[in-house]
C-alpha positions as CSV (number, residue, x, y, z in Angstrom):
1,M,7.7,-96.9,-12.8
2,L,5.3,-94.6,-15.3
3,F,2.9,-94.8,-12.3
4,L,5.3,-92.9,-10.2
5,K,6.4,-90.6,-12.7
6,D,2.7,-89.3,-13.2
7,K,1.8,-89.6,-9.4
8,F,4.9,-87.4,-8.0
9,Q,4.5,-84.7,-11.2
10,P,3.7,-82.1,-9.4
11,I,6.8,-82.6,-7.0
12,I,9.1,-83.2,-9.8
13,I,7.7,-80.1,-11.3
14,L,8.3,-77.8,-8.1
15,V,11.8,-79.4,-7.6
16,V,12.6,-78.7,-11.4
17,V,11.3,-75.0,-11.1
18,I,13.3,-74.9,-7.7
19,W,16.6,-75.9,-9.6
20,A,15.7,-73.9,-12.8
21,V,15.8,-70.6,-10.8
22,E,19.3,-71.7,-8.8
23,I,21.1,-72.1,-12.2
24,V,19.7,-68.9,-13.3
25,S,20.6,-67.2,-9.6
26,F,24.1,-69.0,-10.0
27,I,24.6,-67.6,-13.3
28,L,23.6,-63.9,-11.9
29,G,26.1,-64.4,-9.1
30,H,23.0,-65.1,-6.8
31,G,21.8,-61.6,-7.5
32,L,18.0,-63.2,-7.4
33,T,17.7,-62.9,-3.8
34,N,16.9,-59.3,-3.8
35,W,13.7,-60.8,-5.2
36,G,13.1,-62.2,-1.9
37,I,10.7,-61.1,0.9
38,L,12.0,-57.8,2.4
39,P,9.4,-57.2,5.2
40,R,7.3,-53.9,4.9
41,S,8.9,-52.7,1.6
42,I,6.9,-52.4,-1.3
43,T,9.8,-54.0,-3.2
44,G,9.8,-57.1,-1.0
45,L,6.4,-57.9,-1.8
46,I,7.1,-59.6,-4.9
47,G,9.3,-61.8,-3.0
48,I,5.9,-63.5,-1.2
49,P,5.0,-65.9,-4.2
50,L,8.8,-65.9,-5.4
51,A,10.8,-66.4,-2.4
52,P,10.3,-70.5,-2.0
53,F,12.1,-70.9,-5.5
54,I,15.2,-68.2,-4.7
55,H,17.9,-69.7,-2.6
56,G,21.0,-68.4,-1.4
57,G,23.4,-71.1,-2.7
58,F,23.8,-74.7,-4.1
59,W,23.9,-75.8,-0.8
60,H,20.5,-74.2,0.9
61,T,18.8,-75.7,-2.6
62,V,20.1,-79.1,-1.5
63,S,19.0,-78.6,1.9
64,N,15.4,-77.9,0.9
65,T,14.8,-80.2,-2.3
66,I,14.9,-83.5,0.2
67,P,12.4,-82.7,2.4
68,I,10.5,-80.6,-0.6
69,I,10.3,-84.0,-2.1
70,I,9.3,-86.1,1.1
71,L,7.3,-84.1,2.8
72,G,5.6,-82.7,-0.4
73,G,5.1,-86.2,-1.6
74,L,3.5,-87.2,1.4
75,T,1.1,-84.0,1.2
76,L,0.6,-85.1,-2.7
77,V,-0.8,-88.5,-0.8
78,S,-4.6,-86.9,-0.7
79,S,-4.8,-85.8,-4.3
80,E,-3.2,-83.5,-6.8
81,K,-5.7,-80.8,-6.6
82,R,-5.2,-80.5,-2.9
83,F,-1.5,-80.5,-2.9
84,W,-1.7,-77.5,-5.4
85,S,-4.2,-75.8,-3.4
86,S,-2.3,-76.5,0.0
87,T,1.1,-75.5,-1.6
88,I,-0.4,-72.3,-3.0
89,G,-2.2,-71.1,0.0
90,A,0.7,-72.2,2.2
91,I,3.9,-70.2,-0.3
92,L,1.1,-67.4,-0.2
93,L,0.3,-67.1,3.6
94,T,3.7,-68.0,4.8
95,G,4.7,-64.8,2.3
96,I,2.6,-62.7,3.7
97,L,3.2,-63.7,7.3
98,V,6.9,-63.1,6.8
99,W,6.7,-59.6,5.0
100,V,4.6,-58.6,8.2
101,F,6.5,-59.6,10.8
102,A,9.8,-60.7,10.3
103,R,12.9,-58.8,10.9
104,S,14.0,-56.4,8.2
105,S,16.2,-58.8,6.1
106,Y,15.9,-60.9,2.6
107,H,14.3,-64.0,3.2
108,V,14.6,-66.6,0.3
109,G,14.3,-70.3,0.3
110,A,11.7,-73.5,0.3
111,S,12.5,-74.3,3.7
112,G,9.2,-72.1,4.6
113,L,7.3,-74.5,2.1
114,V,9.1,-77.7,3.9
115,F,7.6,-76.1,7.4
116,A,3.9,-75.7,5.5
117,Y,4.1,-79.2,4.6
118,F,4.9,-80.4,8.1
119,G,2.0,-77.9,9.4
120,I,-0.2,-79.5,6.7
121,L,0.5,-83.2,7.7
122,M,0.3,-82.6,11.3
123,G,-3.2,-80.4,10.6
124,R,-4.5,-82.9,8.7
125,A,-4.2,-85.8,11.5
126,F,-5.5,-83.4,14.2
127,I,-8.6,-82.1,12.3
128,E,-9.4,-85.1,10.2
129,R,-8.3,-87.7,12.5
130,S,-8.3,-90.4,9.7
131,F,-6.2,-93.6,9.5
132,V,-4.3,-92.5,6.6
133,S,-3.7,-88.7,8.2
134,V,-2.5,-90.3,11.2
135,I,-0.3,-92.5,9.9
136,T,1.0,-89.9,7.6
137,A,2.1,-87.7,10.5
138,F,3.2,-90.5,12.5
139,V,5.8,-91.1,9.7
140,T,6.0,-87.4,9.0
141,V,7.2,-86.9,13.0
142,T,9.2,-90.0,12.7
143,L,11.2,-88.5,9.5
144,Y,11.3,-84.9,10.4
145,G,10.5,-84.0,13.8
146,G,13.6,-82.8,14.5
147,I,13.1,-79.9,12.2
148,L,10.8,-77.9,14.6
149,W,14.2,-76.8,16.3
150,G,13.9,-74.3,13.0
151,I,11.6,-72.5,14.7
152,F,13.8,-70.8,16.9
153,P,16.2,-67.9,16.2
154,I,19.4,-70.2,16.5
155,R,21.5,-68.9,13.7
156,S,21.4,-65.1,12.7
157,Y,21.7,-66.3,8.7
158,V,18.4,-68.6,9.0
159,S,15.0,-67.1,8.3
160,F,13.4,-68.9,11.7
161,E,10.6,-66.5,10.9
162,S,10.1,-68.3,7.3
163,H,10.0,-71.5,9.4
164,L,7.7,-70.6,11.9
165,F,5.5,-68.6,10.1
166,G,5.3,-71.7,7.3
167,L,4.5,-74.2,9.7
168,I,1.5,-71.7,11.3
169,A,0.7,-71.4,7.4
170,G,0.3,-75.0,7.4
171,F,-2.0,-75.5,10.0
172,I,-4.1,-72.5,8.8
173,V,-4.6,-74.0,5.3
174,V,-5.8,-77.2,6.5
175,W,-7.9,-75.4,8.9
176,L,-9.7,-73.3,6.1
177,D,-9.7,-76.4,4.1
178,S,-11.9,-78.1,6.8
179,R,-13.7,-75.0,7.3
180,N,-14.9,-74.7,3.1
181,G,-16.0,-78.3,3.4
182,K,-13.3,-79.7,1.6
183,A,-11.5,-81.5,3.7
184,Q,-12.6,-85.3,3.7
185,P,-10.9,-88.0,5.4
186,R,-9.0,-90.4,3.9
């Protein structure tokens, strides 16, 4: 059991931070959503690194927690260092793309990161073509292939832009990783 705790410590840290921010946000009447990404505004720049940790409410946080645990856990399979570099790169790239291209509304929540993890796992299978990456991608599509509907503007209150740009950012992070010679088939 201690092995699992040590192996998945990065995911545990990520989820604990998300929930700690949710508790603070709840106490403040969810006023932290103003710290999300507000596209093309100077004040909205602060949301680029913060938006994945801020949610619009309890159910929004719950709906992102489980996929973060599962897809983040699958992303972590390769290595902790690679997990953190992919996570940070995906958060920043997703946030920048949302800030530049999304509609003018506050964008918050970890769903962009969820889609980035999906993109990372698919990108690794496509670029690395290792047995582990292909099996991991198969498991990912089997469990979460349906989330791809989230890249379409179906609900006005959902940031499909974060979903779409998260997915794109995930592929780009893997591509940059492979271009820099860091990606090794596993």
